[in-house]
C-alpha positions as CSV (number, residue, x, y, z in Angstrom):
1,M,-0.1,-0.1,-0.1
2,A,1.1,3.7,-1.2
3,P,2.4,6.3,1.5
4,L,-0.1,8.3,0.3
5,S,-3.3,7.9,-1.6
6,A,-5.4,9.6,-4.0
7,T,-8.7,9.8,-4.1
8,V,-10.4,11.3,-7.7
9,Y,-13.8,12.9,-7.7
10,A,-15.7,12.8,-10.7
11,C,-18.4,14.7,-10.1
12,D,-21.4,15.2,-13.0
13,R,-21.5,17.8,-14.6
14,L,-24.7,18.9,-17.5
15,R,-25.2,21.9,-19.9
16,C,-28.6,23.2,-20.1
17,H,-29.2,23.6,-23.4
18,L,-31.1,26.9,-23.9
19,C,-28.5,28.8,-22.7
20,G,-25.2,26.5,-22.4
21,E,-24.9,27.5,-18.4
22,V,-23.2,23.8,-17.2
23,T,-23.5,22.8,-13.6
24,T,-21.4,20.8,-11.6
25,A,-22.4,18.5,-8.7
26,P,-21.5,19.8,-5.5
27,A,-18.8,16.9,-4.8
28,P,-19.0,15.2,-0.6
29,E,-19.6,16.5,2.0
30,G,-15.7,17.2,4.0
31,V,-14.1,17.1,0.9
32,G,-12.8,20.7,0.4
33,P,-11.2,22.3,-3.1
34,E,-7.4,21.9,-1.7
35,K,-5.6,20.1,-3.3
36,Y,-3.7,18.0,-0.8
37,D,-5.1,17.7,2.9
38,A,-3.0,18.0,5.9
39,T,-2.8,14.2,5.9
40,A,-0.2,14.4,2.8
41,T,2.2,17.1,3.8
42,S,2.3,15.6,7.2
43,M,3.2,12.3,5.4
44,V,5.3,13.5,2.7
45,G,7.4,15.8,6.4
46,L,7.5,12.5,8.1
47,L,8.8,11.0,5.5
48,K,11.6,13.1,4.1
49,Y,12.6,14.4,8.0
50,G,11.7,12.0,10.6
51,A,12.8,8.2,8.1
52,G,15.1,10.2,5.8
53,L,14.1,9.7,2.5
54,P,15.1,11.4,0.0
55,F,11.7,13.5,-2.4
56,N,12.9,11.9,-5.5
57,R,13.3,8.4,-4.0
58,I,9.7,9.4,-2.8
59,E,8.8,9.9,-5.6
60,T,9.4,6.4,-6.8
61,L,7.9,4.7,-4.5
62,Q,5.0,6.6,-5.5
63,A,5.1,6.0,-8.7
64,G,5.4,2.2,-9.0
65,M,2.5,2.1,-6.6
66,R,0.5,4.0,-9.5
67,I,-0.1,7.2,-7.7
68,P,2.5,9.1,-9.1
69,L,3.7,12.6,-7.1
70,P,6.9,14.6,-8.0
71,A,9.7,15.6,-6.0
72,A,8.5,18.9,-6.5
73,T,5.3,18.5,-5.6
74,Q,6.4,17.2,-2.1
75,W,8.9,20.2,-1.8
76,D,5.7,22.8,-2.3
77,L,3.9,21.0,0.8
78,V,6.0,20.7,2.6
79,R,7.9,24.5,2.1
80,K,3.5,25.7,2.3
81,A,3.5,23.9,5.6
82,V,5.9,26.3,7.5
83,P,4.4,29.1,7.9
84,V,1.1,27.1,9.5
85,L,4.2,25.2,12.2
86,A,6.9,27.9,12.8
87,P,4.2,28.9,15.8
88,A,4.7,26.0,17.8
89,H,8.6,25.1,16.4
90,T,8.8,29.1,18.8
91,E,7.1,27.9,21.2
92,L,9.6,25.0,21.7
93,L,12.7,26.8,21.6
94,H,11.0,29.6,23.6
95,Q,9.9,26.9,26.7
96,A,13.6,24.6,26.1
97,A,15.1,27.9,26.6
98,Q,13.2,28.2,30.5
99,A,14.8,23.9,31.2
100,P,17.2,24.0,33.6
101,V,19.0,20.8,31.7
102,L,20.2,21.5,28.6
103,Y,21.6,19.6,26.2
104,N,24.6,20.2,23.4
105,D,26.2,19.2,20.3
106,D,26.9,18.8,16.5
107,T,27.1,17.1,13.5
108,T,28.8,18.4,9.8
109,M,26.2,19.1,6.9
110,K,25.5,20.0,4.0
111,V,23.9,22.9,2.3
112,L,25.2,23.6,-1.6
113,K,24.0,27.2,-1.8
114,L,25.2,28.9,0.8
115,T,26.6,32.2,-0.4
116,K,29.2,34.7,0.5
117,A,26.7,36.5,2.0
118,Q,25.1,34.7,4.4
119,R,27.5,33.1,5.8
120,A,29.1,37.1,6.4
121,A,25.4,37.9,8.2
122,A,25.8,34.0,10.3
123,L,28.5,34.8,11.5
124,A,28.8,39.1,11.9
125,D,29.0,39.5,14.9
126,D,32.3,35.9,15.3
127,A,35.7,36.8,15.6
128,H,36.1,34.0,13.1
129,T,35.1,35.0,10.2
130,E,37.2,32.5,8.1
131,R,35.0,30.3,9.4
132,T,34.0,27.1,6.4
133,G,32.1,24.7,7.9
134,I,29.2,23.9,7.9
135,F,26.7,22.1,10.9
136,T,23.3,20.9,12.4
137,S,23.6,21.7,16.1
138,G,20.7,19.1,18.1
139,I,19.9,20.7,21.7
140,V,17.9,19.5,24.1
141,A,15.9,20.5,26.8
142,T,14.7,18.6,30.0
143,E,12.4,19.6,32.3
144,E,9.7,17.7,34.6
145,G,10.1,14.4,32.6
146,R,9.4,16.3,29.7
147,Q,11.8,16.6,26.0
148,I,12.1,19.6,23.7
149,A,14.1,18.4,20.8
150,L,16.0,21.6,18.5
151,F,17.6,21.1,14.8
152,F,19.6,24.0,13.7
153,T,22.0,23.8,10.5
154,G,24.1,27.2,9.5
155,V,27.3,27.6,9.7
156,R,27.4,28.6,13.7
157,H,28.4,25.8,16.2
158,A,26.3,24.9,18.8
159,G,27.6,27.1,21.7
160,E,26.5,30.0,19.3
161,N,23.5,28.2,18.6
162,L,23.0,27.4,22.3
163,A,22.9,31.7,22.8
164,T,20.1,31.2,20.1
165,V,18.1,29.4,22.4
166,L,19.4,31.1,25.9
167,A,18.3,34.9,24.8
168,H,14.7,34.0,25.2
169,R,15.7,33.3,29.0
170,A,13.8,34.9,32.1
171,A,16.0,36.7,33.0
172,D,14.9,35.6,37.0
173,L,15.8,32.5,36.2
174,P,19.3,31.2,37.5
175,A,22.1,30.1,35.2
176,P,20.7,26.3,33.5
177,I,23.4,23.1,33.5
178,Q,24.6,22.2,30.0
179,M,25.9,19.3,29.6
180,C,28.2,19.1,26.2
181,D,31.1,17.1,24.7
182,G,34.6,18.8,25.7
183,L,34.7,20.6,22.9
184,S,35.4,24.9,23.4
185,R,33.2,26.0,20.6
186,N,29.9,24.0,22.4
187,A,29.9,26.6,25.7
188,P,27.7,29.8,24.9
189,S,30.4,32.3,25.0
190,D,27.8,35.1,26.6
191,F,26.0,33.1,29.0
192,D,26.7,31.4,32.0
193,T,25.6,27.8,32.2
194,V,26.7,25.3,35.1
195,M,29.0,23.0,32.8
196,S,28.8,19.6,33.0
197,S,30.6,17.3,30.8
198,C,29.8,14.0,29.1
199,L,31.1,11.1,31.0
200,A,30.2,8.7,28.1
201,H,32.8,10.3,26.3
202,A,35.3,10.0,28.3
203,R,35.0,6.3,28.9
204,R,35.2,6.2,25.0
205,K,38.2,6.9,24.8
206,Y,39.4,4.2,27.1
207,V,37.3,1.7,25.2
208,E,39.3,2.6,22.4
209,L,42.9,1.3,23.9
210,T,41.4,-2.4,25.5
211,E,43.3,-4.3,23.9
212,T,46.1,-2.3,24.2
213,F,45.8,-1.8,28.2
214,P,43.5,-4.8,29.2
215,E,43.7,-4.2,33.0
216,E,44.6,-0.4,33.6
217,V,40.4,-0.6,31.0
218,R,39.1,-2.8,32.6
219,F,39.7,-1.2,36.2
220,V,38.1,2.3,34.4
221,L,35.3,0.3,32.6
222,E,33.9,-1.1,35.8
223,T,34.3,1.3,37.9
224,L,31.9,3.3,35.3
225,R,29.7,0.4,35.1
226,E,29.0,0.6,39.0
227,V,28.6,4.0,38.7
228,Y,25.8,4.0,35.3
229,G,24.5,0.7,37.8
230,T,23.7,3.8,40.4
231,E,22.1,5.9,38.0
232,A,19.9,2.8,36.4
233,R,18.7,1.9,39.6
234,I,17.5,5.8,40.4
235,Q,15.7,6.5,36.8
236,A,13.6,2.5,37.8
237,E,13.0,3.8,41.0
238,G,12.1,7.5,39.5
239,L,14.0,9.3,42.2
240,D,13.3,13.2,42.3
241,P,16.4,15.9,42.1
242,E,17.8,16.0,45.7
243,P,17.1,12.3,46.4
244,R,19.0,11.4,43.2
245,L,22.0,13.5,44.4
246,L,22.0,12.1,48.0
247,R,22.4,8.1,46.6
248,H,25.4,9.6,44.0
249,Q,26.6,11.0,47.0
250,A,26.3,8.1,48.8
251,E,27.0,5.4,45.7
252,S,28.6,7.1,43.6
253,A,30.8,9.2,45.2
254,P,33.4,7.2,47.0
255,R,33.8,5.1,43.7
256,M,34.8,8.5,41.7
257,A,37.2,9.4,44.4
258,I,39.1,6.0,43.5
259,L,39.2,6.3,40.3
260,E,40.8,9.4,40.4
261,Q,43.1,8.9,43.4
262,W,44.3,5.6,40.9
263,M,44.6,8.4,38.1
264,R,46.6,10.7,39.8
265,T,48.7,7.3,40.8
266,Q,49.3,6.2,37.4
267,F,51.0,9.9,36.7
268,E,53.0,9.8,40.7
269,E,54.1,6.4,40.4
270,R,55.4,6.8,36.7
271,R,53.4,3.3,36.6
272,I,52.0,5.3,32.9
273,E,54.1,7.6,30.5
274,P,52.2,11.0,30.9
275,N,52.2,10.9,26.7
276,S,50.5,7.8,26.3
277,T,47.6,7.0,24.7
278,L,46.8,5.7,28.0
279,G,48.2,9.1,29.9
280,A,46.0,10.8,27.2
281,A,42.9,9.4,28.4
282,I,44.0,10.1,32.1
283,R,44.6,13.5,31.3
284,Y,41.4,14.7,29.8
285,M,39.6,13.3,32.3
286,Q,41.7,15.2,35.1
287,K,41.4,18.3,33.7
288,R,37.5,18.1,33.0
289,W,37.7,16.6,36.5
290,P,34.8,19.1,38.1
291,E,32.6,19.0,35.1
292,L,32.7,15.0,34.7
293,T,31.4,14.9,38.2
294,L,28.6,18.1,38.7
295,F,26.0,15.0,39.1
296,L,27.7,14.4,42.8
297,C,27.2,18.4,43.5
298,V,24.1,19.9,42.0
299,P,20.8,18.0,41.9
300,G,19.3,17.3,38.7
301,A,23.0,17.2,37.0
302,P,23.3,14.4,34.1
303,L,26.3,12.0,33.4
304,D,26.3,11.6,29.6
305,N,25.2,13.4,26.2
306,N,23.7,11.0,25.1
307,V,20.6,12.0,24.6
308,T,21.8,14.6,22.2
309,E,23.8,11.9,20.5
310,R,21.1,10.0,19.3
311,V,18.9,13.7,18.6
312,L,21.5,14.8,16.1
313,K,21.2,10.7,14.3
314,K,17.9,12.4,12.7
315,A,20.7,14.5,10.5
316,I,22.7,11.9,9.7
317,L,20.3,10.2,9.1
318,H,19.1,13.0,6.7
319,R,22.6,13.6,5.4
320,K,23.3,9.8,5.1
321,N,19.8,9.6,2.6
322,A,19.2,12.7,1.3
323,L,23.6,14.2,1.1
324,F,22.3,17.8,1.5
325,Y,20.1,20.4,1.6
326,R,20.0,23.0,-1.6
327,T,20.0,26.8,0.6
328,L,19.7,27.6,4.1
329,N,15.3,27.4,3.3
330,G,15.8,24.2,2.6
331,A,17.9,23.5,5.4
332,Y,14.9,25.3,7.7
333,V,11.9,23.6,6.6
334,G,14.0,20.1,7.7
335,D,14.9,21.7,10.8
336,T,11.5,22.6,11.6
337,F,9.7,19.4,10.8
338,M,12.9,17.3,12.9
339,S,12.0,18.8,16.0
340,L,8.7,18.7,15.9
341,I,8.9,15.3,14.6
342,H,11.7,14.0,17.1
343,T,10.6,16.3,20.6
344,A,6.6,14.4,19.9
345,E,8.7,11.2,20.3
346,L,10.5,11.9,22.6
347,N,7.1,13.0,24.6
348,H,5.6,9.7,23.1
349,V,3.7,11.3,21.1
350,A,2.4,9.9,17.5
351,P,4.1,13.0,15.1
352,F,2.5,11.9,12.5
353,E,-0.9,13.3,15.0
354,Y,0.6,15.8,15.6
355,L,1.4,17.3,12.5
356,V,-2.1,16.8,11.1
357,A,-3.3,18.2,13.8
358,L,-1.0,21.5,14.1
359,Q,-2.7,22.2,10.7
360,R,-6.4,21.5,10.8
361,H,-5.7,24.0,14.3
362,G,-3.5,26.9,12.6
363,D,-5.1,29.7,13.8
364,A,-5.5,28.6,17.7
365,V,-1.6,27.3,17.4
366,A,-1.1,31.2,15.6
367,A,-3.0,32.3,18.8
368,N,-2.4,30.3,21.4
369,P,1.1,28.1,20.4
370,A,1.8,26.8,24.1
371,D,-1.7,24.9,24.1
372,W,-0.4,22.7,20.8
373,M,2.4,21.1,22.4
374,P,3.3,17.6,21.9
375,W,2.2,16.6,25.9
376,N,-0.9,19.2,26.2
377,Y,-2.4,19.5,22.5
378,Q,-4.3,16.3,22.7
379,A,-6.2,18.0,25.4
380,T,-6.8,21.5,23.7
381,L,-8.3,19.3,21.4
382,A,-10.2,17.8,24.0
383,Q,-12.2,20.9,24.8
384,Q,-12.8,22.2,21.7
385,N,-14.8,19.6,21.0
386,P,-16.0,17.6,23.3
387,G,-17.9,14.6,23.4
388,P,-22.0,14.6,23.7
389,E,-23.1,14.7,27.5
390,P,-23.6,11.8,29.1
391,P,-27.3,10.7,29.3
392,D,-29.1,11.6,33.0
């Protein structure tokens, strides 16, 4: 069965023999004048930006089902839907800015028609105007069990895009916790954050040395396994940030203290050459130790940045299949759809139904976008369309 189906309504037409006027029978009830409805646009957007299918591949699939849908038509559908979806996307950005914990990272991307003027405009306030790379940044915000995923494609790094989000943060809120890897470009230069470094990145550096230093690597990995075991039990019990902090301080802090002492001993007793690969892995952790162990000091601080790396797989899937965006406008369309689709998925909401609802209630979304977030739009729909009153 084709992802998109088509129905042809052949309405009867009668011509008057006296005056020549042609009368056309009305279409069935519920059939509007538009050629494509919200479900068609949502399906194309979900296939393209959620499942990573390029427009040409969707066109080939549809043609094989004898329901043609040209790639150019698909682009028109998603492009025209963005102004309708934009209020919800902007509201996601605003709510993400208020979150107590923010994660960010980026991956490379390609935009074919990125002019020098566009690049200069994006880097107008940046000292590194010679920058040539193009990136897709992923930003994840978490609060009260909800998660928001945002995508930004262009010449700016993850830290600069995070600064764009934090520009919408309320002035009376404390600095948020920021989780990222050790790259300096992930930190926003104009905003204060409580920096937390990714423990999984530090662990990965040891995993790569398993064959060369098996005993040393085993000690580090087993120590971190116990820490992650504590975190898994905390998640299973659903502990709030304060009890979570106390649990980690009781169980994980002694293990991390032993690990820190072990790293110092390797250098002090000259067991490890500082310039060796294992020495580099140890120095990486020592340099970032306060950030790597923030979860032992601050309630709600995460252990790693894995959630952002999973989010970025959406952009990587698009890059592997479609290879590039043609223009920055095309990248913005993709970022909008990916943000809405993946935020819905993170909150266990069907993205197809969510996109359809946003398009069918465009005026209401524009008026009150906060009522049309993935976690509350169904309640909003229920209020607008109450069921029949129960019998007396």
